[in-house]
DOBAGU-126972 format. One record per residue (C-alpha): residue in one letter; y negated, z negated, x negated. Coordinates in steps of 0.1 Angstrom, whole numbers, plus 2048, in hexadecimal, padded with zeros to 3 digits. Layout:
N
AYZX
...
This chain:
664
M240E34344
S23BE3C36D
K253E3A388
T255E433B1
V25FE213C2
A277E233DE
T273E133FC
A287DF3400
P29FDEF41D
P29FDCF42F
G2AADB4419
M2A7DC93F6
S292DC43DC
A27FDE63D1
I291DE33AF
D2AEDE13C1
A2A8DFD3DC
E29DE193B9
V2BAE0D3A1
T2D3E0F3C1
A2CBE323CB
A2C6E443A8
F2ECE3A3A9
A2F6E4A3C6
E30EE5F3D7
G2F5E7E3D8
G2D8E6C3BE
P2CAE793A5
L2E6E7238C
A302E813A0
R2EDEA03A8
L2EAEA7384
L30CE9D37A
P327EB0386
G34AE98397
Y330E77394
L340E593A5
E332E3D3B2
R341E203A0
P330DFC3A9
Q337DE838C
Q31CE0437C
L303E00397
A306DD6398
M300DDA36F
A2E4DEE373
L2D8DD338E
A2DBDBC376
V2C6DCD35B
A2AFDD736D
H2A4DAF37D
A2A5DA4356
I290DBF34E
H278DB6368
A27CD91360
Q279D9333C
G29BD86339
R2B6D89324
L2D6D98333
V2FFD94322
A30ADAB333
E333DBA32B
A33FDD933A
G366DE5339
T368E0632D
G365E22346
T345E0935A
G32CE2534C
K316E0733A
T305E24327
F2EEE2934A
S2F1E09359
Y2D6E0233F
L2C6E2333C
V2BBE27361
P2AAE0635F
A298E0C341
L287E2B349
L282E1A36C
Y272DF7361
G272DF533B
G254E02331
K257E07309
V281E02301
I294E002E4
V2BDE092E6
S2C9E022C8
T2EFE092C5
G309E012AB
T315E2629E
K302E3F29A
T31BE522AF
L30DE432CE
Q2EBE452C3
D2EFE692C1
Q2FBE6A2DF
L2DBE592EE
F2C8E6D2E1
E2D2E8F2E6
R2EAE8A305
D2E8E6A31A
L2C3E5E31B
P2B6E84321
F2CEE8633F
V2C0E6634D
R29FE73349
D2A4E8E359
A2B6E82379
L2A0E6737F
R27FE82376
S271E6A35E
P255E72347
A262E5C324
T260E6730B
I27FE602F4
A281E622C9
L29EE5F2B0
L29AE44293
K2B1E44276
G2AFE2E257
R298E3A23B
A2BCE44226
N2C0E5B243
Y29DE6B236
L295E8621D
C27EE76207
L269E8D1F7
H256E7A1D9
H283E701D2
L286E931D1
E26BEA01BD
R275E861A2
T297E931A1
S296EB61A0
H27EEB0181
E29DE98173
D2B0EAB159
R2CEE95160
L2E3E90184
P306E7C182
S31EE9618F
R31DEBE18E
E320EBD1B4
D2FCEAB1B5
S2EFECB19D
R2FEEE11B9
Y2EDECF1D6
L2CDEC71CB
P2C4EF01CF
R2CFEEB1F0
I2BCECF1F6
V29DEDE1ED
R29FEFC1FC
W2A0EE321C
A288ECF21A
H270EF221B
A27BEFA23C
T285ED724D
E26DEC7268
R27EEA026B
G290EA1245
D2ADE91259
R2C7E9423C
A2E1E9A25E
E2D5EC225D
L2DEEC623D
G304EC9247
D30EEDC224
V30CEBF20F
P321EA5218
E319E83226
N321E6D206
A317E871F0
S308E6F1CE
I2ECE891D2
W2DDE751F1
P2D1E541E0
L2BCE671C9
V2AAE7C1E4
T2A4E5F1FA
S290E3D1FA
T29DE1D201
R284E0120A
D27DDF31EB
N27BE141D5
C261E241F0
L23FE2A1E9
G233E27208
S20BE2B20C
N208E2D1E8
C222E4C1E9
G20FE6E1E2
H228E7E1FB
F220E64216
R20DE7B22D
E22AE90232
C24AE71234
F263E7A248
V269E57249
M246E5025A
Q245E7226E
A264E6027F
R255E3C286
K236E4E293
D24AE5E2AD
A25BE402B0
L23DE302B3
E22BE452CB
A251E4B2E2
D255E37305
V27AE2C2F7
V28CE312D4
V2AEE312C8
V2B7E1D2A9
N2D6E0D29B
H2DFDE6296
H2D6DE9272
L2B5DFA279
F2AADE0296
F2B3DC427E
A2A0DD3261
D27EDD3271
V289DB227E
M289DA7258
L26FDB8254
R257DA7271
D269D85262
E251D8A242
G237D9424F
L236DBD241
A231DD525A
E247DDF27B
L25CDFA273
L262DFD29C
P249DF82B6
A246DDC2C8
C259DE52EB
N25EDD130B
T283DD6309
A29BDD42F4
I2BCDE12FC
L2D7DD82E2
D2FDDEF2EC
E31BDE72D9
A30EDC42D4
H32FDB32C9
Q31FDBD2A7
L304DAC2A7
P310D8A29A
D31CD99276
T2FDDB1279
A2E3D92279
T2FCD83260
M2F5D9C246
F2CEDA324E
F2C6D80250
G2D9D7822E
E2D4D8820F
Q2E7DA41F7
T2E7DAA1D7
T301DCB1D2
A30EDDE1B3
G2FFDFA1C1
Q2DADE81C5
L2DBDE31A2
A2E8E03190
E2CDE151A4
L2B5DFD197
A2C7E04178
R2C4E29178
D29FE26184
A299E11165
E2A9E26151
V294E4A15D
A273E3515A
A27FE2E138
R288E5212E
T267E6313E
S247E4F146
L24DE31130
S25AE41112
D244E320FA
V250E0F106
P26AE090E5
G27CDED0F7
L284DF811B
P29AE0E115
D2B7DF510A
A2AADE0121
A2B3DF613E
S2D3E0312A
D2E2DE212A
I2E2DDE150
A2FCDF415B
P317DE0144
A30ADC414A
I318DD1171
R338DDB162
R33FDC014F
L339DA416D
R34CDC0182
L36DDBA16D
A364D9216A
A364D93191
G390D99190
D3A4DBA191
L3A9DAF1B7
P390DB71D2
G388D9D1EA
K36DD831F7
L367D611DC
P354D451EA
R333D401C9
D347D211BB
A369D311B9
A359D521A8
L346D40192
S361D2E186
R376D5017D
E37AD5215B
G35AD6A14D
F347D6816B
A32BD54167
T324D5F145
A320D88151
L30CD7B171
D2F5D6C158
D2F7D84140
L2EFDA0163
A2D2D84167
A2C2D88146
A2C7DAF143
V2B5DB3163
D29ED9B15E
R295DAE137
V28BDCB14A
A275DB8167
T263DAB14A
E25DDC8132
L253DDF152
A23DDC4161
H226DD013F
F220DF114B
A220DF2174
E1FEDFB179
R20BE1D16C
S21AE29188
E226E1E1A9
D244E2919F
L245E13182
A23ADF2196
S252E011B2
V26FDF8197
A262DDD188
S25EDCB1A9
R283DD51B2
A28DDC418B
H274DA3192
D28BDA31B4
A2ABDA71AC
S2A8D8E18D
R29FD781A7
R2C0D7C1C0
L2D2D761A3
A2C8D5C198
R2CAD4B1BF
W2EBD531C3
R2F6D451A2
D2DED211A3
A2D7D1F1CB
A2E4D001DE
D2F9D091FF
A2E7CEA20C
P2D0CEE22C
D2AECFE221
E28FCF4230
D291CFD253
G2B7CED253
E2C8D0C251
R2ECD0D23C
W2F4D2B225
I315D35215
R314D471F7
W331D5E1EF
L33FD781D6
D34ED9F1EA
V360DAE1CB
T368DD51D3
P37EDEC1C0
G359DF91B3
G343DE21B0
F336DC31C6
Q324DB11DF
M312D8D1DD
H30BD831FA
A2F4D5C206
S2FCD6222B
P2F0D46249
L311D3525A
S2FFD36278
V2E1D52281
A2DDD462A3
N2BCD3329F
L2AED49289
F2B6D662A2
R2A9D4F2BE
R289D532AE
Q28DD732B2
L28ED732D2
D278D5B2DC
A25CD6C2C4
T256D852E2
A255D89303
R269DA430B
A286DAB31F
W2AFDA830B
I2CDDBB317
F2E9DB5302
T309DCD30E
S32EDD4300
A34FDD830D
T358DB72F7
L343D982F8
A359D8030D
V37AD6E30A
A385D6E32C
G36CD6F338
D35AD54328
F339D5F311
S330D3E305
H33FD492E1
Y329D672DD
T309D552F1
R30DD3A2D6
E30FD4F2B7
L2EDD632C5
G2D9D422CD
L2DDD532F8
D2E7D30306
D2CCD3A320
A2D8D5A323
T2E4D6D349
T30CD74342
G31CD9235A
T340D9D356
W343DC536A
E367DCE366
S378DF135D
P37AE0537A
F396E1436F
D3BCE0D37D
Y3CADFA35E
G3E5DEE371
T3F8E16373
Q3E7E20356
A3F5E0C33E
L40DDF7332
L40BDD8317
Y42BDD5309
V431DB82EF
P453DC22DD
R46CD9F2DB
G479D972BC
L461D9D2A3
P45CD86284
E43AD6C27E
P41FD86278
N419D73252
S43ED7E248
A449D9D233
A45ADAD249
H43FDAE263
T437DD2259
D457DE4258
A461DD0280
V442DDC28B
I44EDFD287
D46BDF728D
A45CDEF2B0
A441E0C2B3
L45BE292A7
P471E2A2C7
V44CE252DE
L43EE482CA
A45CE5B2D1
A45AE4F2F7
S438E602F1
R43AE782DD
G420E6C2C1
R401E6E2D0
A3F8E4E2BE
F3E2E322AE
L3F3E1B29B
L3D6E0028D
F3DEDE7275
T3CDDC826B
T3D4DCF245
L3D4DF022D
R3F3DE0220
A401DE323F
L3F4E02247
A402E15226
Q423E0522D
A427E1624D
R419E3823F
E436E3A227
R451E31245
L43FE4625F
A440E6224A
A464E65241
E46EE59267
L454E69286
P465E88280
A488E7D282
I482E6C2A9
G472E8D2B4
V44DE852A9
H443EAA299
G41CE9E29A
P404E9F279
L402E79269
L3DBE71264
V3D5E5224D
Q3B5E40249
G3A7E47229
E3B3E6C228
G39BE7C235
S378E74248
K37FE5F268
T369E7C27B
E380E92269
L39EE84276
L398E7A297
E38CE9D29A
R3B6EA728D
F3BFE912A7
R3B1E9B2C7
R3B7EC12B8
A3DCEBA2B3
G3E1EA62D6
N406E972C8
A3F9E872A6
V3FCE61299
L3DEE53289
L3E1E36273
G3C3E1E26E
S3B5DFD265
A393DF026F
S37EE0F270
F391E20291
W391DFC2A2
E371E042B1
G355E202BD
V377E372C2
D377E4D2DD
V396E622E0
A39AE6A308
G3B6E7B319
D3DBE80311
A3D7E862EA
L3D9E5E2E9
S3F4E4C2FC
V3FEE322E7
V3EBE142D2
V3FCDFE2BA
I3E9DE12AB
D402DCD28F
K3F5DAC298
L3D9D962A4
P3BCD9F293
F3B0D7C287
A398D7926A
P3ACD7124A
P3A2D4B245
D39AD52222
D37BD6122B
P35ED4A218
L344D4E236
L360D4B24F
A370D2C23B
A34DD1C239
R345D1D25D
L369D1426B
K360CF4257
Q33FCF0262
L34ECF3285
K369CD627D
D350CBC26E
D33BCC328B
G35ECB32A0
G362CD72AC
N37FCE92B3
P380D05298
F39BD1C2A8
R394D172CA
A36DD1D2C0
W36AD392A8
Q38AD4729B
L39DD4E2C0
P379D5C2D0
L376D782B3
A398D812B3
A39BD842DA
I380D982D9
A38CDB22BF
L3AADB52CC
K397DBE2E9
Q388DDC2D4
G3A9DE42C8
A3B4DEA2E8
G396DFB2F9
R3A0E1D2E6
L3B9E24300
I3B1E2931D
R38FE3C322
T38EE50342
E39BE46365
T3B7E6435B
D3C3E5533D
R3E4E4033A
G3F4E3331C
V40BE1430D
L3F9DF62F7
V411DE32DE
I405DC92CF
G425DC12B4
D418D972AC
P42DD7D2BB
R413D662BF
L40ED782E0
T426D6B2F1
D430D482DF
K410D3B2D7
P3FAD2A2F3
Y3DDD392E9
G3EED5B2EE
K3E5D56313
T3C0D57308
L3C4D772FC
W3D9D89313
R3BED7F329
S3A2D8F318
L3B5DAF31C
P3B4DC733B
P3C5DBF357
M3E9DD7351
K408DD1356
R422DBD335
T443DC632F
R457DBA310
E473DD7317
I471DF4304
A483E06327
D460DFC33C
V44DE1131E
R469E2D322
D466E2F345
F43AE30340
F441E4F330
G45BE5C346
V477E6532B
G491E4A33A
D4A8E40320
Q4AFE4E303
């Protein structure tokens, strides 16, 4: 990637001079961006990124809201990064980078860099599976029968095969898994449509591009593929930039672990039944074997209990009937694997289904029988069950991903940039760096340029009951109502449990009109997240109730959002099996589990929720935290010091004054 090297003033390196010139008033960014403002924090972060890239170092960078961190890493990436992978946590930011930010910075710098967007294979139409599904004599639903002809017509016209192009087939339609591929059921180079494969074309474009935009799931899928000695999904790169990096520990835990889900097994059962009806209709035992899997899945789900939740393996196995149901499911899957193995050579499809059945059988056996002792590499694992309303997920998770991730860092010489608005706790990065094995990384914090002292107010109401009290949710609503009256709605109310959210919905639906708030009441689950946010912005006076999915990655600028209410400090539930095992390990090692793990995680989550409030230099708003522990407990100081430096109050009169309404 070519570039023009600026002449460095005395005492300034060429890199510093060039990056500084890019961000200067009258520089290339300013010439293309109306209303461009120089931000010292943005430049300082960009210089740190540039030097980390030059030295092939590791930088952990926390940049407050409004810093402009995207430009802070894109400018040095295009100037010095060589072959760059930018990984994000959300599809929204991925699309924004590819469609808007990267083209803008490239044009401003007059860079010849080529860019590519690479999504997971489930986002691309699979011509083989489309052909197979088109010849099926039955589909799961009437809607699928309506959608299939649309997909067939689109298949003849599309160049990229990205299902996002087909807006009239819903994203969650059950037809999509039937016409896309997974890593398990892809036939690879043995597929008759390999030359026209949309996934392969997208990967080819990524291999040839200078900058590739992916998401964390795809990034870690590639890490695991390389670990297993298979072909690389992403090109080798000189620079890896991981935005929204606070999500990485959870994503890494999932990908370094192993999951067997009801959905995977149901898909296997469906494919085995298709094989039994079509290419293996002459095999007498296969139809019965294939049809045994689906009932066995249902029996295991019933044995797991009525209530959704997470259980350690031993607790799950001790439930009445669970071990027997698991054995029956494993036997059903194993029988299909055995039957199919005899005929796998007949076709690539059969070989693929046989291999998947064999792998599923082995995973089920490992989950049931493997000890939670350290493996040959000294890593400790925990096996647990996640029971959902419609299914289950059987997990085997590493207690720590630090060593596993560190091996990936050390495997290649490249620059690594980790950035987010929420990585440190009161300026301390030790929890984050310890989680990912980044102990030798350079760290940096750049505060938001927003004037939180005048733009925002932190309100902690007096007299609230303890958060585990049955009266707590009602008390939070009682405290929030006068705030909502003062702000005339325009609020997010974020809850740590769905039960509290439902309780709040019932009360607010009845009581908001009585306090003069006549905007719509929007509730998570009563529409897609995108639809709810669009309605919220359009209304200008709405109240939105949400839980975990609205705590991050949500951007509502302007007056439409002027209040964020958080019902409780977001401590992770201690009965989570993986968390409980990690806390026990810390305690056994002589550490303080609360200080070393639970408090930092809560601080980072609280910063994410609070970060929804102020998104631009002109936003104003009130953050309400309905948890007395913030003021009553010694650790509360650590939590509020991790928040932006807004004014604090315990008085509702100050909230009314902030909104200019006085006493009511």
